[in-house]
C-alpha positions in Angstrom: 16.4 -45.2 44.9 19.8 -47.0 45.1 22.8 -44.7 45.8 26.2 -45.9 44.5 29.4 -43.6 46.0 33.2 -44.2 46.2 34.6 -47.3 45.1 31.1 -48.8 44.4 30.5 -46.7 41.3 33.7 -48.4 39.7 32.3 -51.8 40.1 30.2 -53.8 37.6 26.8 -52.7 38.6 24.3 -52.9 35.6 24.7 -55.1 32.7 22.3 -52.2 30.8 20.7 -49.3 32.0 19.5 -45.9 30.8 21.5 -42.8 32.1 21.6 -39.2 32.7 24.8 -37.1 33.5 25.0 -33.4 35.2 25.7 -31.4 38.2 21.9 -30.6 39.1 22.4 -28.1 41.5 18.6 -27.1 42.8 17.0 -30.0 41.0 14.9 -27.4 39.1 12.1 -27.8 36.8 14.4 -28.1 33.9 16.3 -31.4 35.7 13.0 -32.7 36.6 11.9 -33.1 33.2 15.1 -34.8 32.4 14.6 -37.4 34.8 10.8 -37.9 33.6 12.4 -38.6 30.4 15.0 -41.0 31.8 12.6 -42.8 33.5 10.2 -43.1 30.5 13.2 -44.5 28.5 14.1 -47.1 30.9 10.3 -48.2 31.2 10.2 -48.4 27.6 13.2 -50.5 27.1 12.8 -52.6 30.4 16.1 -51.1 31.9 17.0 -49.2 35.3 17.4 -45.2 35.5 20.5 -44.0 36.3 21.2 -40.3 37.1 25.3 -39.6 37.2 26.3 -36.6 39.3 29.5 -35.7 40.9 30.5 -34.7 44.4 32.0 -32.0 45.2 30.9 -29.5 42.3 33.7 -29.8 39.6 34.2 -26.0 39.7 34.9 -26.4 43.7 37.7 -28.4 42.5 39.2 -27.0 39.6 38.5 -23.0 40.0 37.3 -22.4 43.7 37.2 -18.9 43.2 34.6 -19.0 40.3 33.0 -22.1 42.2 29.1 -20.7 42.3 27.2 -20.9 46.0 25.3 -24.3 45.5 21.7 -23.8 45.8 21.2 -27.2 47.6 23.4 -29.4 49.8 24.5 -32.4 48.6 22.1 -34.3 51.2 19.3 -32.2 49.7 20.1 -32.7 45.9 19.9 -36.5 46.5 16.5 -36.3 48.4 15.2 -34.5 45.2 16.5 -37.1 43.1 15.2 -39.8 45.0 11.7 -37.6 44.8 12.1 -38.0 40.9 11.6 -41.8 41.2 14.8 -42.9 39.5 16.2 -46.1 40.1 19.7 -45.3 40.9 22.2 -42.2 42.1 25.8 -42.8 41.0 27.9 -40.2 42.8 31.5 -40.0 41.0 34.2 -38.4 43.6 35.4 -35.5 41.6 39.2 -35.1 42.5 42.0 -33.3 40.0 42.6 -36.9 39.1 39.4 -38.0 37.8 39.0 -34.4 36.0 42.0 -35.9 33.5 40.3 -38.5 32.4 39.5 -38.2 28.7 35.5 -38.2 27.9 36.1 -41.3 25.9 37.7 -43.0 28.7 35.0 -41.6 31.0 32.2 -42.9 28.9 33.8 -46.4 28.0 34.9 -47.3 31.3 32.6 -45.8 33.8 29.4 -45.3 32.1 29.3 -48.3 30.1 31.9 -50.7 32.0 30.3 -49.7 35.7 26.9 -48.4 34.6 26.0 -50.7 31.7 24.8 -47.6 29.9 22.6 -48.4 26.5 20.9 -44.8 26.0 21.8 -42.0 27.3 19.9 -38.6 27.7 21.7 -35.1 28.1 20.4 -31.5 28.4 20.8 -29.3 25.9 24.5 -28.3 25.2 26.0 -30.6 28.2 29.7 -31.3 28.0 31.9 -33.3 30.3 35.1 -35.1 30.3 39.0 -33.5 30.7 38.4 -30.1 29.3 35.2 -30.6 28.7 35.9 -32.6 25.5 32.8 -34.8 25.5 29.7 -33.2 24.0 26.9 -34.6 21.8 28.9 -35.2 18.7 31.5 -37.2 20.8 28.8 -39.1 22.3 27.4 -39.6 18.9 30.5 -40.9 17.6 31.2 -43.2 20.7 27.6 -44.6 20.3 28.4 -45.5 16.8 31.6 -47.1 18.0 30.5 -48.8 21.2 26.7 -49.6 20.6 24.6 -47.0 22.5 22.1 -44.2 21.7 21.8 -40.7 22.5 19.0 -38.5 22.8 20.0 -34.5 23.5 16.7 -33.1 25.0 15.8 -29.4 24.0 15.8 -26.7 26.5 13.3 -27.0 29.0 11.4 -23.6 29.9 8.3 -21.9 29.9 7.6 -18.7 27.8 10.9 -16.9 27.1 12.3 -18.2 30.3 14.6 -21.2 30.3 15.0 -23.3 33.6 18.5 -23.3 34.6 20.6 -23.3 38.0 22.4 -20.2 37.2 18.9 -18.3 36.9 17.8 -19.6 40.6 20.8 -18.7 42.0 20.8 -15.3 40.5 16.8 -15.1 41.8 17.5 -16.4 45.2 20.3 -13.7 45.2 18.3 -11.1 44.6 15.6 -12.0 47.0 13.0 -12.8 44.2 11.8 -15.5 46.0 8.3 -16.4 44.1 10.6 -16.2 40.6 12.9 -18.7 42.2 10.0 -20.8 42.8 8.8 -21.0 39.6 12.2 -22.3 37.9 12.6 -24.5 41.2 9.4 -26.0 41.2 9.2 -25.8 44.8 10.0 -23.0 47.8 13.6 -22.6 48.1 14.8 -24.0 51.4 17.5 -24.3 54.0 18.0 -26.6 56.9 19.9 -26.5 60.0 20.4 -26.9 63.6 19.0 -24.4 66.3 21.4 -22.7 68.2 21.6 -20.3 70.9 22.0 -16.6 69.6 21.8 -13.2 71.4 18.2 -14.0 72.3 17.0 -10.4 71.2 13.8 -11.5 70.1 13.0 -13.1 73.3 13.5 -9.7 75.1 11.1 -8.3 72.5 8.4 -10.9 73.1 9.1 -12.5 69.7 11.2 -15.5 70.5 13.3 -16.7 67.1 15.1 -19.8 66.2 18.6 -19.2 65.2 19.7 -21.5 62.4 23.1 -22.9 61.8 22.9 -24.1 58.4 24.9 -26.4 56.0 23.3 -24.4 52.7 25.9 -22.3 51.0 22.9 -19.8 49.2 21.1 -17.5 51.6 18.6 -14.8 50.1 20.1 -11.6 50.6 19.3 -9.7 54.1 15.9 -9.1 55.0 12.5 -10.2 56.6 10.9 -13.1 54.7 7.5 -15.2 54.8 8.4 -18.5 55.5 7.3 -22.0 56.3 9.0 -23.8 58.6 9.2 -28.0 59.0 9.4 -28.6 62.7 9.5 -31.8 64.0 7.3 -33.5 61.3 5.2 -30.2 61.5 4.9 -27.5 59.1 4.1 -23.8 61.0 4.2 -20.5 59.4 7.2 -17.9 60.4 8.8 -14.8 59.5 12.6 -15.1 59.1 15.1 -12.5 59.5 18.6 -12.8 57.6 20.9 -10.1 58.8 22.9 -8.4 61.6 20.7 -6.6 63.9 21.3 -3.0 63.0 19.0 -1.7 65.8 21.3 -3.7 68.7 24.5 -2.0 67.0 24.9 -4.9 64.8 26.9 -8.2 65.4 27.5 -11.5 63.1 25.2 -12.2 60.2 21.9 -14.4 61.4 19.6 -16.3 60.7 16.5 -16.1 62.6 12.8 -17.6 62.4 9.7 -16.5 64.5 7.3 -19.2 64.4 3.9 -18.3 64.5 1.3 -20.2 67.0 4.2 -22.2 68.4 5.8 -22.9 71.9 8.9 -24.3 73.3 12.2 -25.0 73.3 14.1 -26.0 69.9 17.7 -26.3 70.5 19.5 -28.8 68.9 16.6 -29.5 66.6 17.0 -29.6 63.0 14.3 -27.4 61.3 13.9 -26.3 57.8 13.0 -22.9 56.3 11.2 -22.6 53.1 11.4 -19.1 51.5 7.7 -17.8 50.3 8.3 -13.9 50.1 10.5 -11.2 50.8 8.9 -8.6 53.0 11.1 -5.9 53.5 15.0 -5.0 54.1 16.8 -5.0 57.2 16.2 -1.7 58.9 18.2 0.2 61.6 15.1 1.9 64.0 15.4 4.6 65.9 14.3 2.8 69.3 13.0 -0.4 70.4 9.3 0.4 70.7 9.5 1.1 66.5 11.1 -2.2 66.1 8.4 -3.9 67.9 5.7 -2.2 65.6 7.4 -2.9 62.6 7.6 -6.8 63.8 4.1 -6.8 64.5 3.4 -5.6 61.0 5.5 -8.0 59.3 3.9 -11.0 61.7 0.5 -9.5 60.0 1.8 -9.2 56.4 3.4 -12.7 56.9 -0.2 -14.4 58.1 -1.6 -12.3 54.8 0.8 -14.1 52.3 1.0 -17.4 54.0 -2.4 -17.7 53.9 -2.5 -18.0 50.1 0.8 -20.1 50.0 0.7 -23.3 48.2 1.6 -26.7 50.5 2.7 -28.3 47.6 5.8 -26.7 47.1 7.1 -27.1 50.5 10.0 -29.6 50.6 11.6 -30.0 53.9 14.7 -32.2 52.6 16.0 -32.9 56.1 15.8 -36.4 56.0 17.7 -38.0 53.4 19.6 -40.6 55.5 16.8 -42.9 54.8 17.5 -43.0 51.0 19.3 -46.0 49.9 18.7 -47.9 53.0 
C-alpha cells in the first residue's frame, strides 16, 4: 500500500482513481465492507483504490473536550487499512486552517486535483468540509459539474446492529469484549512497551509484564483473558487493569501474566488482544486470598482461550514496514 502524508498529498498523485473518505477509527467491519467495495470499483474500472483519512482526528482539533478516546492508534489504523488491500492511503494533516476549507474546494483541489478522483464511495450520512457542508447532495451536484460519479452505500450491520466506531467504543468502555469483537471483526488490541512496575506479581509467583501503551481506549478495570503477541509468538495470558487495591492501590497499570512463558521482556514491544472479561478488580483480605483468586483466574483463562478464534488476533504493532 502506498502511503501519502504531509505535502505529498497535495501533489498530483493520480490521473484517475476511486476514492473513499472518512476517519475510520477502529477500522471495524463496516469500514472493511466499504474498502471492499472501493477495491471492487477500482478493479472494475482499472483504477487505483484510494482511502482518504485525517490525522489527527478532526474533533481533537476542533473540540478537544468532545474528542472520543480512539480505538486504534494511527499506526494501528494504517496497518488495518493496508491489510484491507487498498492501493493507497492518503493522510491529510487536519489543522485549524484545513478545517476552514469549503467542501467544494476540498473536492476540486484535493480529491480531484491531487488524487484524480473519478468515482467516490461514501458511507451513509457522511459529511465533510467546513461546518460539515459536504454531503451526498453536495457530491451529486459537484459530480455533475466536474465529471465524477458517486456511490452512497447503505449502513452495514448484522440483524438490528449497525457497525460503527461509536458502538465499538461503548462496548469496549464497558468491558463487553465479545460484543466489541463482533463489531470490529477482531479482538480489541492495545500495544506498548514492557516497563518496570512494582513487581508485585513476581513476589506472588505470577510475574507480569507491565505495559506502557499509546492506545487511548482501554477496557475498564478488571481481569481479562487475553492473547498476547510476543516476539513473533502468540501466547495465552491473563491481563489485569487497575491499581492493585490489595496492596493499597497506586497508579493504574496494565499487567499481563503470560501462561507457559519465562524470561525477561523489558523494553520489548508486545500486543494484548482482549478476548473476555473475567471479573472486576477486587481488594482481597490478604495475600493468600489474592493468590487463590489468581489461580482461579488462570484456570478460567485457559478454559476460555481454548475456544478462542485465533483468526481474530491482529497484533498490529509492526506498521513501519507498510509503504516501504
